[in-house]
C-alpha positions in Angstrom: -20.6 10.5 8.4 -19.0 12.2 11.1 -18.2 15.9 11.4 -14.4 15.6 10.1 -11.7 17.2 12.3 -9.7 19.9 10.6 -6.3 19.2 9.1 -6.7 15.7 7.6 -4.3 14.4 5.3 -3.9 10.8 3.4 -0.6 9.3 3.0 0.0 6.2 0.6 3.5 4.6 0.3 4.5 1.4 -1.8 7.7 0.5 -1.2 10.7 -1.6 -2.4 9.1 -4.8 -1.6 6.3 -4.4 -3.7 3.7 -6.2 -1.7 1.2 -3.3 -1.9 -0.1 -0.1 -0.7 -0.2 1.0 3.2 -2.5 3.9 3.4 -3.0 6.3 6.5 -5.4 9.1 7.4 -4.1 11.6 9.7 -5.2 14.4 11.3 -2.6 16.9 12.0 -4.7 19.4 14.0 -3.4 18.1 17.3 0.0 18.5 18.8 1.1 15.2 17.5 -0.3 13.2 14.3 -3.4 11.2 14.9 -3.8 8.3 12.7 -7.9 8.0 12.3 -7.6 5.2 10.1 -4.9 2.5 8.0 -5.4 0.2 5.4 -3.2 -2.1 3.1 -4.1 -2.7 -0.1 -2.0 -5.8 -1.8 -0.9 -5.3 -5.2 -2.4 -7.9 -8.0 0.2 -10.4 -9.2 0.4 -9.0 -12.7 0.8 -5.5 -11.1 3.8 -6.5 -9.1 5.3 -8.5 -11.8 5.0 -5.2 -14.1 6.7 -3.1 -11.9 9.4 -6.0 -11.2 10.2 -6.1 -14.8 10.3 -2.1 -14.7 13.3 -2.2 -12.5 15.6 -3.4 -15.2 16.1 -1.8 -19.0 13.4 -3.7 -21.3 11.4 -3.4 -24.5 8.6 -1.1 -24.9 9.2 0.1 -21.2 7.2 3.7 -21.9 4.0 1.6 -22.8 4.5 -1.1 -20.0 5.1 2.0 -17.4 2.3 4.1 -18.3 -0.3 0.9 -17.8 1.6 0.0 -14.6 0.9 3.5 -13.4 -2.7 3.5 -14.2 -3.0 0.0 -12.6 -1.2 1.6 -9.5 -3.4 4.7 -9.1 -6.5 2.0 -9.1 -4.7 0.0 -6.2 -4.2 3.8 -4.3 -7.6 4.7 -5.2 -8.9 1.5 -3.4 -7.1 2.0 -0.3 -8.1 5.6 -0.1 -11.7 4.3 -0.3 -10.9 1.8 2.6 -9.6 4.6 4.7 -12.6 6.6 4.4 -15.1 3.9 5.0 -13.0 3.0 7.9 -12.9 6.4 9.1 -16.6 7.3 8.6 -15.5 10.1 6.4 -16.4 11.7 3.0 -13.6 12.7 0.3 -14.4 16.6 0.9 -13.1 16.1 4.6 -9.6 15.3 3.0 -7.0 18.3 2.5 -5.1 16.1 0.0 -3.4 12.3 -0.9 0.2 12.3 -0.4 1.1 9.6 -2.8 4.8 8.4 -2.9 4.4 6.1 -6.3 6.5 2.9 -7.0 10.4 3.4 -7.6 11.5 2.2 -11.0 15.0 4.1 -11.2 16.8 6.1 -8.9 20.2 7.6 -10.3 20.6 10.8 -8.1 23.6 12.8 -9.3 24.7 10.4 -12.1 25.5 11.5 -15.9 25.0 15.5 -16.0 25.6 15.8 -12.4 22.1 15.8 -11.4 20.7 12.4 -12.3 17.3 11.8 -11.8 14.6 9.6 -10.0 11.5 8.1 -11.3 8.0 7.1 -8.8 5.7 5.7 -11.3 2.2 6.5 -10.8 -0.5 8.5 -12.8 -1.5 11.0 -9.9 -4.1 12.9 -12.4 -6.1 9.3 -12.5 -5.8 9.0 -8.8 -7.2 12.4 -8.2 -10.1 11.5 -11.0 -10.9 8.1 -8.7 -10.5 9.7 -5.7 -12.1 13.0 -5.9 -9.5 14.5 -3.5 -6.3 16.7 -4.6 -3.3 14.3 -5.1 0.4 15.6 -4.1 2.8 13.8 -5.6 6.5 13.6 -7.4 8.1 14.1 -3.7 11.6 13.4 -4.6 12.6 15.4 -7.7 12.5 18.8 -6.5 15.5 17.8 -4.0 17.2 15.9 -6.7 17.1 19.3 -8.7 18.7 20.9 -6.0 21.7 18.8 -6.0 20.4 16.3 -3.3 19.7 12.4 -3.3 15.9 12.6 -2.9 16.1 10.4 0.0 15.5 9.6 2.5 12.3 12.0 3.2 11.1 11.0 6.5 13.9 12.2 9.1 12.0 15.6 9.8 9.0 13.3 10.6 11.3 11.0 12.7 12.6 13.7 14.7 8.8 15.0 15.5 7.8 11.2 16.8 11.2 10.2 18.1 13.3 12.9 19.1 14.2 13.3 22.6 15.7 16.2 24.8 17.7 13.8 27.1 19.2 11.3 24.7 20.2 10.9 21.3 18.1 8.5 19.1 18.5 6.8 16.0 14.9 6.0 14.1 15.3 3.3 11.3 13.1 2.1 8.7 13.6 -1.2 7.3 11.3 -1.4 4.4 12.8 -2.8 1.0 15.5 -0.6 1.7 16.9 -0.1 5.2 17.6 4.0 6.4 18.2 5.7 9.3 17.8 9.1 10.8 20.1 10.2 13.6 18.3 12.4 16.1 20.5 14.2 18.5 19.4 15.2 21.9 17.8 18.4 21.9 18.5 19.6 25.7 19.4 22.7 26.3 22.6 21.7 27.6 23.1 19.8 24.2 25.3 21.6 21.6 23.1 22.1 18.3 23.3 19.3 16.0 21.3 19.0 13.0 19.4 15.8 12.2 21.1 13.6 10.1 20.3 10.3 7.5 20.9 8.1 4.7 20.0 4.7 3.2 22.2 1.9 4.9 21.6 -1.0 2.2 19.3 -3.9 1.9 16.5 -4.0 4.2 13.8 -6.9 3.1 14.4 -6.8 -0.6 16.6 -9.6 -0.7 15.2 -11.5 2.1 11.8 -11.8 0.3 13.4 -12.5 -3.1 15.1 -15.5 -1.4 12.3 -16.9 0.4 9.6 -16.2 -2.5 12.2 -18.2 -4.6 12.8 -21.3 -2.6 9.1 -21.4 -0.7 6.7 -19.1 -2.7 6.0 -17.1 -0.1 6.0 -13.2 0.0 8.0 -12.5 3.3 9.8 -14.5 6.1 6.8 -14.3 8.6 8.9 -13.4 12.1 12.0 -14.2 10.2 11.3 -17.9 10.9 13.1 -19.2 8.2 16.3 -17.0 9.0 16.3 -18.6 12.4 16.4 -22.1 11.2 19.8 -21.2 9.0 23.4 -20.3 10.1 25.1 -17.2 8.8 28.1 -18.2 6.5 30.7 -15.8 7.1 32.4 -15.9 4.1 29.3 -15.0 2.0 28.7 -12.2 4.5 32.0 -10.8 4.3 31.7 -10.7 0.4 28.4 -9.1 0.5 29.6 -6.4 3.0 32.4 -5.5 0.7 29.9 -3.9 -1.7 31.5 -0.3 -2.2 28.1 1.3 -1.4 28.5 0.5 2.1 31.8 2.6 2.2 30.5 5.8 0.7 29.9 8.8 3.2 26.9 10.1 3.0 24.5 11.9 1.7 23.8 8.7 -0.2 20.5 6.9 -1.4 20.1 3.4 -3.0 17.6 0.8 -4.1 16.7 -1.7 -6.7 18.9 -0.2 -8.8 21.8 -1.9 -7.0 20.7 -4.3 -4.4 18.7 -6.9 -7.0 18.3 -10.5 -7.5 21.1 -10.7 -10.1 23.7 -8.9 -7.4 22.9 -11.5 -5.1 23.4 -14.4 -7.3 26.4 -12.9 -8.7 27.8 -12.9 -5.0 26.9 -16.8 -4.6 28.2 -17.7 -7.5 31.8 -16.3 -7.2 31.6 -17.9 -3.6 32.4 -21.1 -5.3 30.0 -23.4 -2.8 26.8 -24.5 -2.7 24.8 -23.0 0.5 21.8 -24.4 2.1 19.1 -21.9 1.2 18.5 -21.3 5.1 22.2 -20.6 5.7 21.7 -17.9 2.6 18.7 -16.3 4.5 20.4 -16.0 7.9 23.4 -14.1 6.0 20.7 -11.9 4.4 19.4 -10.9 7.5 22.8 -10.7 9.1 23.7 -8.2 6.0 20.6 -5.9 6.9 21.2 -5.9 10.4 25.3 -5.3 10.3 24.7 -3.0 7.7 22.4 -0.8 10.1 24.7 -1.3 13.0 27.8 -0.4 11.4 26.5 2.9 10.4 25.0 3.5 13.8 28.1 2.9 15.0 29.6 5.4 12.7 27.6 8.2 12.8 25.6 8.4 16.3 28.1 6.7 18.5 26.3 8.4 21.3 22.8 6.7 20.3 21.3 5.2 23.4 18.4 3.9 21.6 17.5 2.5 18.1 13.6 2.5 16.9 12.8 0.3 14.3 9.6 1.1 12.2 8.6 -0.7 8.6 8.0 -4.3 8.0 11.4 -5.5 8.9 10.7 -4.5 12.6 8.3 -7.7 12.4 11.3 -9.9 11.7 12.3 -11.0 15.1 15.7 -12.8 13.8 16.8 -9.1 12.0 15.8 -7.4 15.4 17.9 -9.8 17.7 20.7 -9.7 15.3 20.5 -5.6 15.8 20.5 -6.2 19.5 23.4 -8.4 19.3 25.2 -6.1 17.0 24.4 -2.8 19.1 25.3 -4.0 22.9 24.9 -0.5 24.4 21.6 0.2 22.4 18.2 -0.4 23.5 16.3 -1.6 20.2 12.8 -0.6 20.2 10.2 -1.0 17.3 8.0 2.1 16.6 5.0 0.0 18.4 6.4 0.6 21.9 6.1 4.7 20.9 2.4 4.5 19.9 3.2 4.2 16.1 2.3 1.0 14.7 5.6 -0.1 12.1 3.5 -0.3 9.0 2.2 3.6 9.8 5.0 5.6 9.7 6.2 6.0 6.4 2.7 6.7 5.3 2.5 9.3 7.9 5.5 10.8 6.7 3.6 11.1 3.0 0.8 12.9 4.6 2.9 15.2 6.4 4.8 16.1 3.0 1.6 16.8 1.3 0.7 19.1 4.2 3.8 20.8 3.9 3.5 21.4 0.1 0.2 22.8 0.4 1.5 25.3 3.0 4.4 25.9 0.6 6.8 25.0 3.6 9.9 22.8 2.8 9.9 19.1 2.9 13.6 18.1 2.7 16.3 18.2 5.3 19.6 19.4 3.3 21.7 17.9 5.8 20.5 14.4 5.2 19.7 14.9 1.4 22.7 16.9 0.5 20.5 19.4 -1.3 21.8 23.2 -1.8 19.0 24.1 1.1 15.2 23.7 1.9 12.9 23.2 -1.2 8.9 22.4 -1.2 8.5 19.0 -2.7 5.8 17.7 -4.8 3.3 18.6 -7.3 0.0 19.0 -7.1 -3.0 17.3 -9.0 -6.4 18.9 -8.2 -9.6 16.9 -7.9 
């Protein structure tokens, strides 16, 4: 084993697409986070099915969720083992794992004025299996302070992609898409806070539709979507969803944008569309929801930096460029940060913030009453 650099953390993210866990091993000792290893651990089919079923109410939920959480801990532990092997490091070299968990409900601000958010996982089991301290449950503290609990990556977006000379927007397209508005930080620029929020569906409906018709987990390069034609009537119907008009702070997830939501709109359309045209329209929905928010909330932005799996969908990227003619659309790869690593780095950073008892949220993003230390510690 090599001598480990100080200040090393692991971040693990399993997102709305539910395809698996993405992990990174990050050294924070330098001026910028340095990724020493990255790994993807696919979900077994039965685990993906279990989490898909938990997105909606059903029988025996507590039992099913508990077993799914155990299964997720084993997937995370396998991902951690791969990271350590690739980096040539021992568990003792890692300060902590930042584990996001799998969101099964996200209802901030509802019902009693506080609401709740639930990221299913078993961090105690992960700490046992990995032999490393685990920090988990990052969103709940922000929700308790009146916030949305999401998105939590804008602070890291600012550190990675902010610029003194120009306003930029960082956009993550995972299952759900979100943006971080990063104002120019030069001395001649008026001080503006970083803002951000969830725009709407990213890959979640695109993945569902291609899985239904072709049995594939995602539309590689957006090839199937490119073969279709955007149906403007369906697009208009989808964009009429009230969520798109809600002022931020706001966040969303599979609670709203799920297969039944899409199927209901297709049924109300009153005509049968070619499946490829539906895929093209869903890509246009993702792109137009993002573009509308960039135009409304970052009119001076000159650059859109896209990360997450959606950055590899060439059709979505082309639609974004077409919808934002005055904005340069790039992937985070162009800035030395692979598109699949940004959110993992964010949860490693959040774990580091928690151990330092430093705030992890941005109140201007989430709407929380103020800065809060996020997460709960599960010692090894």
